[in-house]
C-alpha positions in Angstrom: 31.0 58.6 156.4 34.0 58.5 158.6 37.8 58.0 157.2 40.1 55.4 158.6 42.3 57.7 160.4 39.2 59.3 162.3 38.1 55.8 163.5 41.7 54.7 164.4 43.3 57.3 166.3 47.1 56.9 167.5 46.0 56.5 171.1 44.2 53.5 170.0 47.4 51.8 168.6 49.5 49.5 170.6 52.5 47.5 169.1 54.5 44.5 170.3 52.2 43.8 173.3 52.3 40.6 175.3 49.4 38.4 175.6 48.9 35.1 177.1 45.9 33.9 174.9 43.1 35.1 172.6 41.0 36.4 175.4 43.7 38.5 176.8 44.4 39.8 173.2 40.9 40.6 172.8 40.8 42.5 176.4 43.8 44.6 175.2 42.1 45.8 172.1 38.9 46.2 174.0 40.6 48.4 176.6 42.0 50.7 173.9 38.5 51.2 172.6 37.3 52.2 176.1 40.3 54.5 176.7 39.6 56.3 173.4 36.0 56.8 174.2 34.4 54.4 171.6 32.9 52.0 174.1 32.2 51.1 177.6 34.1 48.4 179.4 31.0 46.0 178.8 31.8 45.8 175.0 34.9 44.0 175.6 33.0 41.3 177.2 30.6 41.4 174.2 33.5 40.7 171.9 34.6 37.7 174.0 31.1 36.2 174.1 30.8 36.7 170.4 34.0 34.6 169.8 32.9 31.9 172.5 29.5 31.6 170.8 30.3 31.9 167.1 33.8 30.6 167.0 36.8 32.2 165.5 35.2 33.1 162.1 36.7 36.8 162.6 40.3 35.4 162.1 39.9 36.4 158.4 43.1 36.2 157.1 46.6 34.4 158.1 47.6 36.1 161.4 44.6 38.7 161.5 41.7 38.7 163.9 39.1 41.4 163.3 37.3 41.2 166.8 34.0 42.9 167.2 30.4 42.4 168.4 26.9 43.7 167.4 26.2 47.3 167.8 24.8 47.7 171.3 24.4 50.4 174.0 27.9 49.7 174.9 29.2 51.3 171.9 29.3 55.2 172.3 30.8 56.0 169.0 32.2 54.0 166.0 35.8 53.2 166.4 38.8 51.0 165.8 41.8 49.8 168.0 45.0 48.2 166.5 47.1 45.6 168.7 50.2 44.1 167.1 51.1 41.2 169.5 54.6 40.6 170.8 54.2 36.8 170.1 51.3 35.3 168.1 48.6 33.5 169.9 46.3 30.8 169.0 42.5 31.6 168.4 41.4 28.2 167.2 41.1 28.9 163.4 41.9 26.0 161.4 43.7 27.8 158.6 44.5 31.3 159.8 46.3 30.7 163.2 48.3 32.0 164.9 47.3 35.7 165.1 49.8 38.4 165.4 47.4 41.3 164.8 44.1 42.1 166.4 42.1 44.9 165.0 38.9 45.5 167.1 35.9 47.3 165.8 33.0 49.0 167.8 30.2 50.0 165.4 27.1 52.2 166.1 25.4 50.8 163.3 25.9 48.5 160.2 26.7 51.3 157.8 28.5 54.0 159.3 32.1 52.4 159.0 31.5 50.8 155.4 34.0 53.1 153.6 36.7 52.9 156.3 36.3 49.0 156.3 36.8 49.0 152.6 39.9 51.2 152.8 41.3 48.9 155.6 40.7 45.9 153.6 42.6 47.1 150.7 45.4 48.1 152.8 45.8 44.7 154.5 45.5 43.0 151.0 48.5 44.8 149.6 51.6 42.9 150.5 53.9 46.0 150.5 51.5 48.0 152.7 50.9 45.2 155.0 54.7 44.8 155.4 55.1 48.4 156.2 52.4 48.1 158.7 53.9 45.1 160.3 57.4 46.8 160.6 56.2 50.1 161.8 58.4 51.3 164.8 55.8 53.1 166.8 52.0 54.0 166.7 52.7 57.3 164.9 54.5 55.6 162.1 51.7 53.1 161.8 49.2 55.7 161.6 51.1 57.6 158.9 51.3 54.5 156.9 47.6 53.9 157.3 46.5 57.4 156.4 48.9 57.6 153.5 48.3 54.5 151.7 44.4 54.5 152.2 43.9 57.7 150.0 40.7 57.8 152.3 38.4 57.8 149.2 34.7 58.3 150.2 31.6 56.9 148.6 30.5 53.8 147.0 32.0 52.7 143.7 29.9 53.6 140.7 27.9 51.1 138.8 27.1 51.4 135.0 23.8 49.7 135.2 21.5 47.6 137.4 22.8 44.3 138.8 21.2 41.0 137.8 22.8 38.7 140.5 23.3 39.1 144.1 26.0 37.5 146.3 25.8 37.6 150.1 29.0 37.8 152.2 28.1 36.6 155.7 29.7 37.0 159.2 28.1 36.6 162.7 27.1 40.3 163.1 27.1 41.7 159.6 29.3 44.7 160.4 32.9 43.6 160.4 34.4 40.5 158.7 31.7 40.3 156.0 32.6 43.7 154.8 36.3 42.6 154.2 34.9 39.6 152.1 32.6 41.8 150.3 35.4 44.3 149.4 37.6 41.5 148.1 34.7 40.0 146.0 34.1 43.5 144.4 37.7 43.8 143.5 37.6 40.5 141.9 34.3 41.5 140.0 35.9 44.8 139.0 38.8 42.8 137.4 36.4 40.8 135.6 34.3 43.6 134.5 31.2 42.2 136.3 30.6 45.0 138.5 27.4 45.9 136.7 26.0 42.5 136.6 26.7 41.3 140.1 26.0 43.1 143.5 27.5 42.0 146.8 25.8 42.6 150.2 27.4 42.1 153.5 25.1 40.7 156.2 24.7 38.6 159.4 23.7 35.0 159.8 20.1 35.7 160.9 19.4 38.1 157.9 21.2 35.8 155.6 18.6 33.1 155.9 15.8 35.5 154.9 17.8 37.0 152.1 19.1 33.9 150.6 16.3 33.6 148.2 17.4 36.9 146.6 20.9 35.7 146.1 22.7 33.4 143.7 25.4 32.4 146.3 26.5 33.0 149.9 30.5 33.4 150.6 31.4 32.9 154.3 33.7 31.4 156.9 33.7 27.7 157.7 32.3 28.3 161.2 29.5 30.6 159.8 28.7 28.1 156.9 28.1 25.5 159.7 25.6 27.7 161.5 23.7 28.7 158.4 22.6 25.2 157.3 20.6 24.6 154.3 19.7 27.8 152.8 18.6 27.1 149.2 21.7 28.4 147.5 25.3 27.4 147.3 27.3 28.3 150.2 31.2 28.5 149.7 33.7 28.7 152.3 36.6 31.3 152.1 39.4 30.9 154.5 41.3 34.1 153.8 38.8 37.0 153.3 41.5 39.2 151.9 42.7 37.0 149.2 41.9 37.9 145.8 43.0 34.8 144.3 41.1 32.4 146.6 37.9 34.5 146.0 38.7 34.5 142.3 38.6 30.6 142.5 35.5 30.6 144.4 33.7 32.9 141.8 35.0 30.7 139.0 33.6 27.7 140.5 30.1 29.3 141.1 29.9 30.4 137.6 31.8 27.6 136.0 34.2 29.9 134.2 
């Protein structure tokens, strides 16, 4: 699987960029994907359309938007871009606006970038690393922080035995924000010592309706929870997908711990 530094080249990083609104911010991030050979220009329009149709669910933490769309012919290879805005802009998210960082993802499929996304989620959830990224003076410095802090460990985490429960993390496309929430939930399960008993699967809204019967619960954003409707299992809204304490509280409520 590709490492984080492979998916996010220095040329795909722009810092302190002015943007008038959320659409322009996504266009800037999308243009970087195109310039670095990850997508055609059509993919930017697909990201904007995803936001218009599904709402700002991809604003997954305070100040952070993780723009993406479904895998499509517009994706030439899996890649990322990183845009730190000169001034924050509103995306319309009730809890996490305004946004000062837009990370855009183009994914060839739902699995090729899983390890890199887990590494990125860990970095952004760490206050010291997040501060270093926010204060990076230029793209090269930011890339150095990312590569150095990630450790870029490959492979899935080991489990000691078969899991008996499944929890779904859900986003509009199943390739981006749901992976951030999956990673945070798995970290909490690791701290609890429950990793061998509960498995976490990231998926999209359409698949989640079919897979809900296999799960004990669904964790997702407020916007996606509204589109899922009644699925037969508890649906818990998480505002900050990188917040261990918030996910910990959700898990305690689910299991009455």
